[in-house]
C-alpha positions as CSV (number, residue, x, y, z in Angstrom):
1,X,170.5,45.4,52.2
2,X,172.8,44.6,55.1
3,X,171.6,44.4,58.7
4,X,173.4,47.7,59.5
5,X,171.4,49.3,56.9
6,X,168.1,48.0,58.0
7,X,168.8,49.4,61.5
8,X,169.7,52.9,60.0
9,X,166.4,53.2,58.0
10,X,164.5,51.7,61.0
11,X,165.8,54.2,63.5
12,X,165.1,57.2,61.0
13,X,161.4,55.9,60.8
14,X,161.3,55.8,64.6
15,X,162.4,59.3,64.5
16,X,159.8,60.4,62.1
17,X,157.2,58.3,64.2
18,X,158.4,60.3,67.3
19,X,158.0,63.7,65.4
20,X,154.6,62.8,64.1
21,X,153.5,61.8,67.7
22,X,154.9,65.1,69.1
23,X,153.0,66.8,66.4
24,X,149.8,64.8,67.3
25,X,150.2,65.9,71.2
26,X,150.8,69.3,70.2
27,X,147.6,69.4,68.1
28,X,145.6,67.5,70.9
29,X,146.9,70.4,73.3
30,X,145.7,73.2,70.8
31,X,142.4,71.6,70.4
32,X,141.6,71.2,74.1
33,X,142.8,74.7,74.7
34,X,140.3,76.0,72.0
35,X,137.5,73.9,73.4
36,X,138.3,75.3,76.9
37,X,138.4,78.8,75.4
38,X,135.1,78.4,73.6
39,X,133.4,77.0,76.8
40,X,134.4,80.0,78.9
41,X,133.4,82.4,76.0
42,X,130.1,80.8,75.7
43,X,129.6,81.6,79.5
44,X,130.3,85.2,78.7
45,X,128.0,85.1,75.9
46,X,125.2,83.5,77.9
47,X,125.8,86.4,80.4
48,X,125.5,89.1,77.9
49,X,122.4,87.5,76.4
50,X,120.6,87.6,79.7
51,X,121.3,91.0,80.7
52,X,121.8,92.9,77.3
53,X,119.0,92.9,74.6
54,X,120.8,95.9,72.7
55,X,122.0,95.8,69.2
56,X,125.6,95.4,70.5
57,X,124.5,92.3,72.5
58,X,122.7,90.7,69.5
59,X,126.1,91.4,67.4
60,X,128.2,89.7,69.9
61,X,125.8,86.6,69.8
62,X,126.0,86.6,66.1
63,X,129.9,87.0,66.1
64,X,130.0,84.1,68.6
65,X,127.9,81.9,66.4
66,X,130.2,82.7,63.4
67,X,133.3,81.8,65.5
68,X,131.5,78.6,66.4
69,X,131.2,77.6,62.9
70,X,135.2,78.3,62.1
71,X,136.0,76.3,65.4
72,X,133.8,73.4,64.0
73,X,135.7,73.6,60.8
74,X,139.3,73.5,62.1
75,X,138.2,70.9,64.7
76,X,137.1,68.6,62.0
77,X,140.4,69.1,60.1
78,X,142.1,68.0,63.4
79,X,139.9,65.0,63.9
80,X,140.3,64.0,60.3
81,X,144.1,64.3,60.7
82,X,144.1,62.1,63.8
83,X,141.9,59.5,62.4
84,X,144.0,59.2,59.1
85,X,147.1,57.8,60.8
86,X,147.6,55.3,63.2
87,X,150.9,56.3,64.7
88,X,151.2,53.2,66.9
89,X,151.4,50.7,64.0
90,X,154.5,48.4,63.9
91,X,155.0,48.8,60.3
92,X,154.4,52.5,60.0
93,X,156.3,53.8,57.0
94,X,158.5,56.7,57.4
95,X,156.9,58.6,54.6
96,X,153.5,57.9,56.0
97,X,154.7,59.5,59.4
98,X,156.1,62.6,57.9
99,X,153.0,63.1,56.0
100,X,150.9,62.6,59.3
101,X,153.4,65.1,61.0
102,X,152.6,67.7,58.3
103,X,148.9,67.4,58.7
104,X,148.8,67.5,62.2
105,X,151.1,70.5,62.3
106,X,148.7,72.4,59.8
107,X,145.7,71.2,61.9
108,X,147.5,72.6,65.1
109,X,148.4,75.8,63.4
110,X,144.5,76.4,62.5
111,X,143.5,75.5,66.0
112,X,146.0,78.0,67.4
113,X,145.0,80.6,64.8
114,X,141.2,80.4,65.5
115,X,142.1,80.5,69.3
116,X,143.7,83.9,68.7
117,X,140.7,85.1,67.0
118,X,138.5,83.9,69.8
119,X,140.7,85.6,72.4
120,X,140.5,89.0,70.4
121,X,136.8,88.6,70.1
122,X,136.7,88.0,73.9
123,X,138.8,91.1,74.8
124,X,136.3,93.0,72.5
125,X,133.5,91.8,74.8
126,X,134.8,93.1,77.9
127,X,132.7,96.3,78.1
128,X,129.7,94.5,77.3
129,X,130.4,91.8,79.8
130,X,131.3,94.1,82.5
131,X,128.0,95.9,82.1
132,X,126.0,92.4,81.8
133,X,127.6,91.4,85.1
134,X,126.8,94.5,86.8
135,X,123.0,94.1,85.7
136,X,123.0,90.4,86.8
137,X,124.3,91.6,90.2
138,X,120.8,93.0,90.6
139,X,119.1,90.0,90.1
140,X,120.3,87.9,93.2
141,X,119.2,90.6,95.7
142,X,115.9,91.3,94.1
143,X,115.0,87.5,94.1
144,X,116.1,87.1,97.8
145,X,113.9,90.2,98.6
146,X,110.9,88.7,96.8
147,X,111.4,85.3,98.6
148,X,111.7,87.1,101.8
149,X,108.3,89.0,101.1
150,X,106.7,85.7,100.2
151,X,107.7,84.2,103.3
152,X,106.5,86.9,105.5
153,X,103.2,87.0,103.8
154,X,102.8,83.2,104.3
155,X,103.7,83.7,108.0
156,X,101.2,86.5,108.4
157,X,98.4,84.4,106.8
158,X,99.1,81.4,108.9
159,X,99.1,83.6,112.2
160,X,95.7,85.0,111.2
161,X,94.2,81.7,110.2
162,X,95.4,80.5,113.5
163,X,93.2,83.1,115.2
164,X,90.2,81.7,113.6
165,X,90.1,83.8,110.2
166,X,89.8,82.1,107.0
167,X,91.3,84.8,104.8
168,X,90.4,82.6,101.7
169,X,90.8,85.6,99.2
170,X,94.4,86.4,100.5
171,X,95.4,82.7,100.4
172,X,94.2,82.6,96.7
173,X,96.3,85.7,96.0
174,X,99.3,84.4,97.7
175,X,98.9,81.2,95.7
176,X,98.6,82.9,92.3
177,X,102.1,84.0,92.9
178,X,103.5,80.4,92.7
179,X,103.9,80.5,89.0
180,X,105.7,83.7,89.1
181,X,108.1,82.4,91.6
182,X,108.7,79.4,89.4
183,X,109.7,81.7,86.6
184,X,111.8,84.0,88.9
185,X,113.6,80.8,90.1
186,X,114.3,79.9,86.3
187,X,116.5,83.0,86.3
188,X,117.9,85.8,84.1
189,X,119.5,83.2,81.6
190,X,116.0,82.1,80.5
191,X,114.0,85.3,81.0
192,X,116.4,88.2,80.8
193,X,117.6,90.6,83.7
194,X,115.0,93.5,83.2
195,X,112.0,91.0,82.9
196,X,113.5,88.9,86.0
197,X,113.9,92.0,88.1
198,X,110.7,93.3,87.3
199,X,109.1,89.9,88.2
200,X,110.9,90.1,91.6
201,X,109.6,93.6,92.4
202,X,106.0,92.4,91.4
203,X,106.2,89.4,93.7
204,X,107.5,91.7,96.4
205,X,105.0,94.2,96.1
206,X,102.0,91.8,95.9
207,X,103.3,89.6,98.7
208,X,103.7,92.7,100.7
209,X,100.2,93.9,100.1
210,X,98.8,90.4,101.2
211,X,100.9,90.6,104.3
212,X,99.7,93.9,105.3
213,X,96.1,92.9,104.6
214,X,96.6,89.9,106.6
215,X,97.8,91.8,109.5
216,X,95.1,94.1,109.4
217,X,92.3,91.5,109.4
218,X,91.7,91.5,113.1
219,X,91.7,95.1,113.1
220,X,89.3,95.3,110.4
221,X,86.9,92.7,112.0
222,X,86.8,94.7,115.0
223,X,86.2,97.9,113.1
224,X,83.5,96.2,111.0
225,X,81.8,95.0,114.2
226,X,81.8,98.6,115.5
227,X,80.3,99.9,112.4
228,X,77.5,97.4,112.4
229,X,76.6,98.0,116.0
230,X,76.6,101.7,115.5
231,X,74.3,101.2,112.2
232,X,71.9,99.1,114.1
233,X,71.6,101.7,116.8
234,X,71.1,104.5,114.0
235,X,68.4,102.2,112.4
236,X,66.3,102.1,115.7
237,X,66.8,106.0,116.0
238,X,65.7,106.5,112.4
239,X,62.8,104.2,112.8
240,X,61.6,106.2,115.8
241,X,62.0,109.5,113.8
242,X,60.1,108.1,110.9
243,X,57.3,107.2,113.1
244,X,57.1,110.9,114.2
245,X,56.6,112.0,110.7
246,X,52.8,111.6,110.6
247,X,52.3,113.9,113.6
248,X,54.3,116.5,111.8
249,X,52.2,116.2,108.7
250,X,48.9,116.3,111.0
251,X,50.2,119.4,112.4
252,X,50.9,120.8,108.7
253,X,47.5,119.8,107.6
254,X,45.6,121.4,110.5
255,X,47.5,124.7,110.4
256,X,48.2,125.2,106.9
257,X,46.8,125.2,103.4
258,X,47.2,121.9,101.1
259,X,50.0,123.7,98.9
260,X,52.2,123.8,102.0
261,X,52.4,120.3,102.6
262,X,50.9,118.1,99.6
263,X,54.4,117.3,98.2
264,X,55.3,115.6,101.8
265,X,52.4,113.3,101.7
266,X,54.8,110.3,100.7
267,X,57.3,110.9,103.2
268,X,56.1,108.7,106.1
269,X,55.6,105.7,103.8
270,X,58.8,106.3,101.8
271,X,60.9,106.6,105.1
272,X,59.7,103.5,106.8
273,X,60.1,101.6,103.4
274,X,63.9,102.8,103.4
275,X,64.2,101.9,107.0
276,X,63.0,98.5,106.4
277,X,65.1,98.1,103.4
278,X,68.3,99.3,105.3
279,X,67.6,96.7,108.1
280,X,67.5,93.9,105.6
281,X,70.7,95.2,104.1
282,X,72.2,95.6,107.5
283,X,71.2,91.9,108.3
284,X,72.8,91.0,105.0
285,X,76.0,92.8,106.1
286,X,76.0,91.0,109.4
287,X,75.9,87.6,107.7
288,X,78.7,88.7,105.2
289,X,80.8,89.5,108.0
290,X,80.1,86.4,110.1
291,X,81.3,84.6,106.9
292,X,84.2,87.0,106.5
293,X,83.3,88.2,103.1
294,X,84.8,91.7,103.8
295,X,84.3,93.1,100.4
296,X,80.5,92.3,100.4
297,X,80.1,93.6,104.2
298,X,81.7,96.7,103.4
299,X,79.5,97.3,100.2
300,X,76.4,96.5,102.1
301,X,77.3,98.8,104.9
302,X,77.6,101.6,102.4
303,X,74.2,100.9,101.0
304,X,72.7,100.8,104.4
305,X,74.4,104.4,105.2
306,X,72.9,105.6,101.9
307,X,69.6,104.7,102.6
308,X,69.8,106.2,106.3
309,X,70.9,109.3,104.8
310,X,67.9,109.3,102.4
311,X,65.6,108.6,105.6
312,X,67.3,111.3,107.6
313,X,67.0,113.9,104.8
314,X,63.1,113.1,104.3
315,X,62.3,113.2,107.8
316,X,64.1,116.4,108.4
317,X,62.5,118.0,105.5
318,X,58.9,117.5,107.0
319,X,60.2,119.0,110.3
320,X,61.9,121.9,108.8
321,X,59.1,122.7,106.7
322,X,56.8,123.0,109.9
323,X,59.4,125.0,111.7
324,X,59.8,127.5,108.7
325,X,56.1,127.7,108.2
326,X,55.4,128.4,111.7
327,X,58.2,131.0,111.7
328,X,56.7,132.9,108.6
329,X,53.3,132.6,109.7
330,X,54.0,134.3,113.0
331,X,56.2,137.0,111.3
332,X,56.1,137.3,107.5
333,X,58.0,140.7,107.6
334,X,61.2,138.9,108.8
335,X,61.6,137.3,105.3
336,X,60.4,140.4,103.5
337,X,63.0,142.5,105.4
338,X,65.7,140.1,104.6
339,X,65.0,140.0,100.9
340,X,64.5,143.8,100.8
341,X,67.8,144.3,102.3
342,X,69.3,142.3,99.6
343,X,67.5,144.2,96.9
344,X,68.7,147.6,98.5
345,X,72.3,146.3,98.7
346,X,72.3,145.6,95.0
347,X,70.7,148.9,94.1
348,X,73.4,150.6,95.8
349,X,76.0,148.7,94.0
350,X,74.1,149.4,90.7
351,X,74.4,153.1,91.3
352,X,78.0,153.0,92.7
353,X,79.9,155.6,90.4
354,X,77.0,155.9,88.1
355,X,74.1,158.8,87.7
356,X,72.0,156.2,86.1
357,X,71.9,152.4,86.6
358,X,72.9,150.0,83.6
359,X,69.4,148.9,82.3
360,X,70.7,145.3,82.4
361,X,70.7,145.6,86.1
362,X,68.0,147.9,86.9
363,X,65.2,145.9,85.0
364,X,65.8,142.7,87.1
365,X,66.1,144.6,90.4
366,X,62.7,146.5,89.7
367,X,61.2,143.5,89.0
368,X,62.4,142.0,92.4
369,X,60.9,144.6,94.2
370,X,57.5,143.9,92.4
371,X,57.8,140.2,93.1
372,X,58.1,141.0,97.0
373,X,55.0,143.1,96.8
374,X,53.1,140.5,94.9
375,X,54.1,137.7,97.2
376,X,53.1,140.1,100.2
377,X,49.7,140.6,98.6
378,X,49.4,136.8,98.2
379,X,49.3,136.3,102.1
380,X,46.1,138.2,102.3
381,X,43.1,135.9,102.6
382,X,41.8,133.3,104.8
383,X,44.1,130.5,103.8
384,X,47.6,132.0,102.7
385,X,50.1,129.9,100.9
386,X,53.1,130.4,103.3
387,X,55.3,128.0,101.4
388,X,54.9,129.7,97.9
389,X,55.7,132.9,99.8
390,X,59.0,131.4,101.2
391,X,59.9,129.9,98.0
392,X,59.2,133.1,96.2
393,X,61.4,135.1,98.6
394,X,64.2,132.6,98.1
395,X,63.8,133.0,94.2
396,X,63.9,136.8,94.6
397,X,67.1,136.9,96.7
398,X,68.6,134.2,94.2
399,X,67.8,136.5,91.3
400,X,69.3,139.4,92.9
401,X,72.6,137.6,93.8
402,X,72.7,136.9,90.1
403,X,72.5,140.5,89.4
404,X,75.2,141.3,91.9
405,X,77.6,138.8,90.5
406,X,77.1,140.0,86.9
407,X,77.9,143.5,88.2
408,X,81.1,142.6,90.0
409,X,82.2,140.4,86.9
410,X,81.6,143.3,84.6
411,X,83.4,145.8,86.7
412,X,86.3,143.3,87.5
413,X,86.8,142.9,83.7
414,X,86.7,146.4,83.0
C-alpha cells in the first residue's frame, strides 16, 4: 500500500473515531439529562408521599418505581457501551469505531425514549403534586405556631418559678412534649402531612394549657389561701355550734317525751368527731398548699367542706327539732288546720265536674281525714309524742298531694 493510501485510510478512521466520540458525548448528555429528570421527579414523589396517602398517591409511587427499573436498564446499556470501547486508543480500528458509534447511538436513543416517558409521567402527576404542595404549605405555619406556644409556656414557667413557685407538675408536662417536638422537626416527609399537622396542633394545645396554668398559679395560691382562712374560721364557728347541741338536747329531754329526741342522742358526739376530722384534713390541706401540691390541697378542701356540711346539718337538725316541737306543743291546731286545708282542697278537686267522687281518690282522702283525727287523739295524755304527731301530719299532706297529682294527671290525659 502506498503512503498516500495509508493516509487516506487513516483519515477515514479518524473521521469514524470523531463520529463515535460525538455519539459518546450525545449519549452522555442524554444520560445526565435523564438522571437530572429522575432526581427532580423523585422530589415530586417524596412530596406526594408525604402529603397523599390515597390510592392515587400509592399508584404514583408504584409507577415511579417501575420507571426507575427501566431507567436502570437503559443506564446499564449506556454504561456497558461506554466501557466496551476506548475511543482514545491510537490503534482504534475504523470498524470498531463504527460499531461503537452504533451502540452509543442506540444507548442514547433509549435514554431519550425513557426520558420522554419520565416527562409524560411527570405531567400526569401535576394534580397530585399541586394538592400535595398545598397540603405541605400547612405544615410550616403549624410547626411555627407550636414552637411559639412551647416558647411562651417555657417563659411563663420560668417567670412563675422566679416568684418562688416550683410548678413541678407543669415542668414535667412541658418536658413530656420534648419527644413530640423531635418528631415534629423530623417533618412531613417522615411522618406525613396529616400526622405532622395533628402533632403540631397537639403540642400547641398542651403547651398553651401549661402556659395558662402557669400564669394562673399566683392567683390560685392566693385563692387557696383565702379558702383555707375561711375554712379555719368556719371550723371554729362549727365547733362552737357543736358545743351548743348538748344544751338543746337537755331542753328536749326536759320538756318532751323520749320518742321526740332519742334519734338525736348521737348528734353531739358525731358532730364533734366530724369537726375534729375536718380540722385534721384542714391541717393537711394547709401542708399540701405549703408544698404546692395544688391538686391534693383542692381535694382535701373539698373533703373539709363535706364534713362541715355534715356537722352543720346535724346541729341544725337538733335546733330545728326543738323549735318545731315548741311550736306544735304551743298550738297543735296550726298543723291540723294546715293539713285539713290540704284535704279540703283535694276533696273539692275530686268533686269538680262530678256528682260522686272517684273511689280511687275518695278512699285515700277519707283515710287522710281519719289519720288526722287519730293523730289528734294521740296528743291526749300526760306525755304526748309531738314528734310522731308532726311526722303524721307531714305524711298525711304527702299522701293528699299524691292523690291530687293523680287526679290532675288523669284529667290531663283525658
